[in-house]
N, C-alpha and C positions, 0 to 999 in steps of 0.2 A: 550525624543524627540531627533531627529537628530540635528546636529549642530557642531559636531566635524569635523575638517578638518585635514587630515593626509598627510604629504609630502611623495611622492613616486617618486624616480628617476628611469627612465627606459633607456634601451639601444636601439639604432636603430639597425635593422638587414637588411642586404642588399638583402637577397634572401628569398624566401618562398618555402614551399613544405614539404612533410613528412620526407625526408632525413635530411633536415636542422633542422626540429623540433626535431628529435631524437638526433642530434648532440648537440643541445642546452641543452636538458634535461640531457644528460650525463655530461654536464658542470655545472649542478645545476641552469640552467636558464629555465624559463617558457616562451614559445613563446606566442605572443598575437598581437592584433591589436588595435590601438587607432583611433577611429572614431571622426573626427572633425566636427564642425558645418559648413556644406557646403564645406568641404574640402575632398581631397582624403584620403582613409584609410591609416594609417601610420603603417607599420610593426614594432613591438617592441619586446623586451624580458625583463624579470624582474627576478632578483635573487629570487630563491624560498624562502629563509629565509626572505627576505624583504617583499615579497608578503604575506607570512603567518603572519608576524607581523602586517601589516596594516589591514588585513581582520579578525583577531581574537581580535581586540581591542574592545572598548566599543560599537561602532556602527556597528561592524560586516560588513556584505555585503552592508550596506546602508551608509557606510562612504563616505564623500566627499573627493576625492583624488586630491591633488594638484600635478599634474603630471608634471615633468620636464624631458626633454631629456638630456642625459649626454652631458656636454659641453655647454649647453644653459641655459639662465636665464629666459626665458619665462615660465610662469606657466599656465597649462591647467586644470582648475577645471573639474573633471570627476567623473563618477560613474561606478561601475562594471555593465556592460550591460548584459554579459553572460559569462559562464565558462563551461569547460568540465573537468570531473574527470576520473581518471583511473578506469576501470571497476572492478578491483580486489583490488588494494591498496587504492583507494579512493582519492589519492592526485590530486591536480590540474595539468592538462596537457596543458591547453590553456585558455586564457582569452580574453575578448573583453571589452575595455574601451570606454565609450561614453563621449565626452566633452559636458558640459552643461553650460547654463547661469544661474547664481544663482538667477536672478530676473524673471525667467520664470518657470511655473509649469512643472513637469515631472510625468510620471506614474511609479509605482513600485509595486512589490509584497511584502506584509508585513505579517509576521508570526503571527498567533493567538495562544496565550498560555492560556491553561485552568488553572484556579486557584480554589483551594478548592476541597473538597471531597463531591460528591453528596449524599444526604440523601438516594436516591435510591440504591446506591452502598452498603451502610451499611445494606440494606434490601435484598441484594442478586442480585441486578441488575448489568448490565455491562455498563460502560461509553464508548462511541465511539466518536472520533473526526472525523467528516465527512469532513470538509474543514479545512486544516491547514494553508492556506494563502488566503488573499483577495487582490484585486487590489485597489490601492488608487491613488489619484492625489494630489500633493502639490508641493510647492517650494522645491528644492533640500535640503535646510537646515532644512526643516520642515517635511520630511518623518519620520514617527515614526519608532523607532528601532523594536518594536513589539507592539501588542495589547493584552490586558488581558481580558478574559471572565470568570466571576465568575459563577461556576457551582455548588456551594455548596447547593443551594436550589432545585436542580433537583430531582424529584421523578421518580419512574419507569413509563415509558411511556411518559416522558417529552421530548420536542425537543426545542433547542435554535437556533434561526436564527440570521442573521446579524443585524436585527432590534433590537434584544435583547442586542446587544453589547453597545447600547447607542449612542448618537450623537457623531460624530468625533470632535476632537479638532479644534479650529479655524484655517482655512486655509487648512484643510484636507478634501477631498471628497472621499466617498466610490463609487467605480465604479461598483461593483457587485449589483445584485438585493437584497435589504434588506429583502424582504418577501420570496424570493425563495432560497436564499443561506443558507443551513443548516450547522451549525457549530458543534453542538454536540447533541447526543441522549443518553438516558438511557433506556435500554431494558432488558427484562428477559433473562437469559442465555439460550442458545440453548440446548435443551435436545435431546439426541439420542434415538430414539425409535426403538427397535429391531423388525424386521419384524416377523409376526406370521408364524408358520410353515404351509406349504401347506397341505390342506386336501387331504387324499387319498381315492379314491372311495372304498366303502365297509367298513365293520367294521374291526378295528384293531384286530389282534390276540393276545391273552394273551401268556405269555411265556410258551412254551411247547405245545401249542394248534396247531392242524393240520387243514388245510383247510377242508371244508365240503366235505364228500365223500371219504376221504383218511383214510386208516386203518393203525395203527402203524405196523411196520415190525414185523413178527412173530406171529401176532394175526389173528385169523380167522374172517371172516365176520360174523356179527350177523345174527341171524335167519331171513330169509325173504329178505336178501340183495343179494342172488344169490350165486352160487358156487364160490369157490376160484379158482385161476388160475391153470390150468392143469387138473381139473375135468370135466367130460362130463356131460352135463345136460340130464336128462331123457327125452325121446321123448314125445311130447305132446300127451296127451290122454292115455298113458300107466299107469297101476297100478302095484304096487310092488307085490301084491298077487292077483292072478286071481282065481276065483272059477270055478272049472270045475267039 
């Protein structure tokens, strides 16, 4: 369960814009915004190493951050509301922090981790995780770090939904539809079927066989098939030998 609070000191930044953001990143700072409860958004920047430290701890992205502005003593309990990553390198390039009250529920996305090897996989099936996160509501200190789904009993053709995850812990509410939210399936592997060759009209010729009516070059036509090219046909009605 969540419950860890991590201190995070941030810097104020005077200006906003893409040029300013690029300048900060070159200095090893990640630009961001701190959204307060009913207050104006506050532009901030965070040292990249410090941000990586707090977000790769035990609670990961669900850690409660005790944010303090440089030079101030006031603490702002906050959560990571949103973030942007570099499309190629994958590192964080912008963050949004949301100040929260620890005595009021919040909504969050929680990762579902599959545990075990399905029986159906040992029989040749394929395990697929359909939904990797679900939405929950709980007090900030009670947001689960992750949820585990035991898939070891799944056979080929089985489907597990949110309802199969079991009831949530006290204080946690699932916001997605328990019956409609599919978490995992085990299916038969997809087989590639080669298309059958198209049928050609007429019978196929054997090797060396000529189409009907054609005569191999150099051979004369068989008796009764007519004269060869270049020969004159006898006039109709004439006989070779006339009796006189």
